[in-house]
N, C-alpha and C positions, 0 to 999 in steps of 0.2 A: 382436364380439371388441372392438373398440374401444370401445363404450359401459362394456363391464366393466372394461376398463382404468383408464377415466376415472373411474369409481365408486371402485374400489379406491386409485386415488391420491388422490381426495378424502377418501376416508375416513383413510387415513393422516395427511393434511394437519391432518385435524380432532383427531384423537388427537395429534397432536405438538404443537398449539396449549392443548389442554387440558393436557398434561403438564407444557408451560411455564408455564403460569397457577400451577398448583398449586405447582411450584418457586420462582416469586416470591413467592406467597402465603407458603410457609415461611419463605422469606428475611427476609421484612417482620416475621414475628412470631417471630424469634429471641428478641427479650428479652422476649416475652410472659411468661415465667415469674417476672420479676421484678416484674411489675405490682402484684403484692399484697404483697411484700416492702416496696414504698414506701409503699403505703398504711399499713402496718403501723408503719414507721416514722414516717411523718408523726403516726399517731395516738399513737403514744408520746410523742413530742414534745408533745403537745398537754396529757397529764397532768400534776398538780400534782406539784412537784419533793419530793425529800427534804428531811431538815433539813439536812444537809450542803448540799445544793447549793442549798438556800436561802439559808443564809448566805454562801456563795460568791455568789450573785447579787445579794444586798444588799448586800456589798462592792464589786463591780464597779460597783453603780449608784451608791453612793457616790462612789467615784473618779472615775466618769464626770460625777457632779455637781459635784464639786470642781473638776474641769478646766474646767466650764463648760456652758453647756446646749447641747444638740446633739440631732438628730431619733433618738428611741429611747433616750434616757438613762435608768438606774436601770432598766430594764425586761428581763426574760428572755427573748430570742429563741429559745433551743435550750431544750428540756426533755428530759433523757435518760430511757429508759425504766426502770422499775424492774425490780430483779432477779428479783422473784416473776411479773411479766407474761414476761419474757423465757424464764423456765423452761418458764411456761405454753405459750407457743409452741414452746419446743422439744419439748414433750412432744406438742403436738398434730402438730407436722410430722414427726416423727420421729427418728430420730439425726442428730446432727450429727457430722461427721468431725472429729476431731481433727488440728489446724493443726500440732502438733507432729512427728505423722507424716511430714506433706510434707518434712521436711529431714532426715530419718535419714539420707540418703544423705552428708549432710556429715560424719558422727560416724564414718564407716568411714574407718580409716585407708589400707587398701589403696586405696579409692576415687581419694582426693586427698590428696596428700603435701603438707606445709607449712602446713596449717590447724590452729591450735590453739583446741581446742574449739568451732569454728565462729565464733570473734570476729574472726579476722583472718588474714592470712597471714604465715606464719613463714619469714622470708626467710633464704636460707642463709648461712652466715659467707661473708664475703668477705677475702680474704687480703689485706692492706694491702702486703706486701711486693713481691709478684707484680705485674707490669704485664701489663695486657690485650695479648693476641695480636691485631694488626690486619692483615687481609689488602688490602695495597695494589695495586691493578691496575696493570699496564703500559700506560700508554696510547701508542698510537702517536703517532710525531712529527710526522705531520701532521693531528693533533688538536690539537695546541699552537698558541698564537695569536702565537709568536716571528717575527720577521724571518728569522730564518736556518733557518726551517722552509722557506721558498719560495725557496731558492737555484737548483735546477731551474728555477723560472719566470723568476726574473730573468735566469739565464744563457738564456734562449730569448728573452726580448724584448731582451735586449743583442745577441743575435746578430742578430735581425729588424732591429734598428735599425740596425746596424752593416751590415747586406745593404743596405737600402734606401738607406742614404747613401753607400755605395760605388757602387750603380747611378746613382744621379743625378750623382755627381761621374765615373763613367767614362764615362757619355753624353755630357757635356759636353765631355769631353776630348776623344774619339774625334771628335765632328761638329768642336770647334776644330782638330784636325790635318788632317783632312781638308778643311777650308775653306782651312786655310793652302797645301795642296799646291795646290789648282785656281788661288787666287789670284797663285801664284807662278808657274805653268806655263800661265795664261791667255792670255797676251800672245804666248809662242810658238805654242800651239795655235790663237789666232785668225788666225796668220799663215800656216800649214800647212793648215789645213782651212777650208772654206766654213761650215759648221754646228757648231757647239760645244757640245753638251749637249742635243742636240735630235736625237732618231732618227727624226722622220719620220712617226711613227705617230700620237702626240697631241699637240697644242696646247699648249705650254707657256710662259706669259707670261714666267717667269723662267728661261730655261734655264742649267743648271748640273748641279750633283753629284744622282744621285737616291738618296735613303736607301732601300736595301732591309731594313736591319736597323740595330740598334744600333752594330755593328761592321763593317758593309759599305756601301760607297759605290760606286754606278757613274757612268761618263761614258761618254756616245757621240759619237764625232765623224766627219763625214763631208764629201765635198766634196773631193776630193783625188785626183791622178792616182798610178797604181800600184798604188791599193788600194781595196776597196768601202767601207772603213770601219775605224774603230779603235775598242775597246771598252776601257775603263781601268777596273779594279777595285779599288778602295782597300780591302785586308782589313786591319782594324786588330786588335789585340789586346782580346779581349774583357773590357774594362775593367769594365763592367756588372756582370760575373758574377764575384762574391766568390770561388766556388770555382775557375772558370778561373783567376783571379789567383792563390789559392794554388797551384793546381796549375803555374803557370808560373814557380814559384819553385823548384822542381825541374827542370824543362824549359824554359828560358828561350825567349820566342818574340820576334819583331820584328814591327812594322807593314810591311806590303809592298804592292807596285804591282804589279799583273798587267796589262800590255799583252797584246791579241789584236789583228792586224793582218790581216783578210783580204785576200789578195793578188788582183790582177784574173787572171782564169784565161788561163793561155799567159804571163804574165809572167817567169817564172823556170823554167829548165831544170829537169829532173826529178832532185831528189836531196834526202837526208837529212840534216840536220846538228844537234847540239846540244854545247854547252860549258856548264859551269858548276860548281858545288861539287860534290865528289865525293858529298856524301849526298845531294843534290839529284838529280846523274845516275843514281844508283842507283834513286832512288825511281820519277822518270819513266819509266828504261827498263823497268822493270815493270807501269808503269800504261799507258802508251800503245802503241797497236797498232803505229803506223808504226817506232818506234823500235826496238822488240821482234822486229819482222820484217824490218826493212831495215837496220838498224845493228847495229855491232859496237864494242865497248870498247876505245879505242886504247890501249894501254900504253906507260908514258911519256909522256904527253903533253907534259910540260916539255920534254924534249927534243927531241921531234920539231917540236913545234910553237911551243914556247917561252911557253907558258900559263904562269900564276902557278904556284907551287905551291899544292897544296890543291885545284886545279881539275882534271876530268875532260871527256874529249871522245869524242861517241858520231860515228861516221863511216860513211857508205855508200860514198861516193868521194873516196877521198884527195884527187884533184885539186881538187874542189869545196871539201874541209875546206881546204885549203892556200891556195886563192884566198881565202875567207872571213876566215881568220884573217890578214890581211894585218898590217902594220905598225902601222897606226891601230887596228885593231881590239886588237892586243897591247898598246899604249900605254893605251888606255881599261882593259883588264882589268887593268893592272898599277895603274893609278892609283886606279880606283874599285873594287878587289878586294873592298872589304869590303861594298860596297852590291850588286854584280852578283850575283844568285842563280843564273839560268839565261838562256840564248838559244837558242832552237829555231826552226828553218828548216825546212820540208817540204812538197813537193806533195802527200804523200799521206797529210794528217792527217785522222783519223776519230773522233778523239775516245780517251777511256779503252778498256780493254779490255773488252768486254761479256760478262758471264758469263750463258754459254749457259745456259738453263731449256728443259727438254722436247727438243723439236724443234730442229735447227740452223737455224740462218738461211740460206735457199737463195739469197740476195743478198747479193753485194757490200756492204758499207757505203759510203756515199756519202762521196767525199774530196774535199778542196780545198787549196789551196795559202795557208799561214798564215804569219805570224811572231808568234813569242810570245816574250815578255820577261817577267823578273822581278827586279823591284829591292827592296832592303832600304831603308826610311824611316831616316833618321838619328835618333838618340836624342833629340837635344835640338831638336828642330823645326826644324833649320837646313835649309830645302827647297830655296835657293839651291845647297846643296853639290850636290845629284843634279840639277840642272836640265839641266846636258851630258848626262845619260844618256837624255833625251828625243831630244836631238840626236844622238846615237849610233844612234837606232831609225830616225830618218828617213835617216842615213846608209846604214845598210843596205838600207833599202828603194830607194835609188836605185842602189845596188851591185847587187843582185839583178836589177833591171833591164837591166842593160847587161851582167852576165856572162853569158858564154855556156862551155859546154862542149867538150872535143875530142871527135873522132867514138869515140875509144876510150872516154871517159867515156859518152858517149851510148849508145854500144852496151851497155856493163856496164850502165849504170841500166834499159836496155829488159829486158835478162837477168833482172833483179833482179824488176822486177815482173810478168814473164810467170810467173817462177817462183814468186812468192808467187799469182797467180792459179790456177795448176796444182794448188796445194797446197790451196788453199781448194776447188777443183772435186773434189778427191780426198777432202778430209774431207766434203763433201756431197753425196758421188755416192749412196748409200744413200738419203740423205733425197730427193734429187731422183728417184731412182729409184722409190721411193714414192711421192710425190706425181705422177710421171706415169703411174702405175698407178692411181692413185685417180682422174685425170682420165679415163683410158679407161673405168674401170668407170661412172663417173657418165656418160659420152657412150653407152654401151651400154643403160643403164636408161633413157635420155631416148629412145633409139631403140625400147625395146620398148613403151614405155608410148605413143608415135606410133603404133605397129604395131596394138597391141590397142584402141586408139580408133578403129581402123578397120575398118569392117565387113566387109570384103573377106576372106573365107577364104583365097583364094590367096597373097594377100600375106602371111599370117600361118604359112600352109604353107611358102613359100619361106624366110620371116625363122627358120624353126625348123629348117629343113634347115642353113642357113649357119650356125646357131649351133651346131648338132650337128658339123659340119665343124671349125668353129674348136676345140671342146672336144677333139675326137679327134686334131687336129694337135698341140695342146698337151699332151694326155698320152701321145702317141707317143714312145718312146725317141728320142733324138739320136743319130745317125749322125757319126763321124767319116770324111771323105774324105782318101784317102793318094795324092799324085801319085806315077803311077809312069811313069818314063821308059822310052821306047821303045829296043830295042838296033837 
């Protein structure tokens, strides 16, 4: 079959080749019918001219001779054929088509309008009084080349320039204020701490402020009695952020210095206390665990503890609150009322309230004794004005070291801590019971795997009996026993 297919394919190719050659030959001889006419024209021009043509040629030859000698002057180059010869050729070739019939459609009035006898186009009369109607398209504004077309882009560029200019200016101002605070308090810090600006974790060539962000600077100090260390956080206004700066016009903010001192364990007696502006006190009462669980808001603290108006007090033990708010502290609160934001003393500090997700925490958070303080920095960068506030912090540390509560105060403090622990155990009882059941189940699974791994059938039989008894005891109805007194 394959030779047959090959033969048919070869024959088809040969036929196609022959057909292509014939088509090319036909195209090459499209004008072959005009070859005889060309010979006829050449022969007709070679015949002698008529009398009229002879006179014309003679005149042209003279005109050419008068103009000057030249090649072929006075010679008749073209000899038109005679009329008799043309008629004879027409008779021999057959009928000749009339050329006038070719343009008959131009004479049809319905075919073309506006022609006058085929000589030219007859234009329609134009009314000189009526103006032509022009359709002017509405070009969109953004296709025009005027500068007022780009007002949106110019506003965006101006906004970006303003943002970056404010970023660098605000960043520089925050750095300058933080460095000014540090240079003002550096001597006092070095007198009270062995290490200033060094946390002992990373070696720093030039100890000092650590830049956490463009608006947050930290300083760690250590090497002093009564405390493990002191962390100072300078929280500046976000001057580098133009949006935050504009939002601050609606809600004014101040630069603040937050101080956190971790007291030595067992240094102070157990109590929780806080004093500050009413707005800040209400905020920290909701945020911090120790204040929300141990303290209550004191009504009319101005009359009871002589604190400035506008200040609030959170107290656990009234005895401890009265001892802390002594005359020196009250004097400092009245003198620096505009700079003091809050003072927070606690032996049960565990940070902000944790938002529980999923299962409850089965272990109480770790607590520690701390002294927290928040101060507002002066608006005109007069850091010498708030320098005594750091001395107030050192005085409170020494005061907590020496102060001791009475037996009644300690007893109340212990009861409060026991109450908080019981509340925590009750809130986590279900979670702890579930965790204990899970531990028992894991223990039984391990025991079962160990027994099944052993090839001793007697041990497996004893374990199965033991498991059956446990399940029967678990599923049995519980009976309540009643004690009956004998007569």
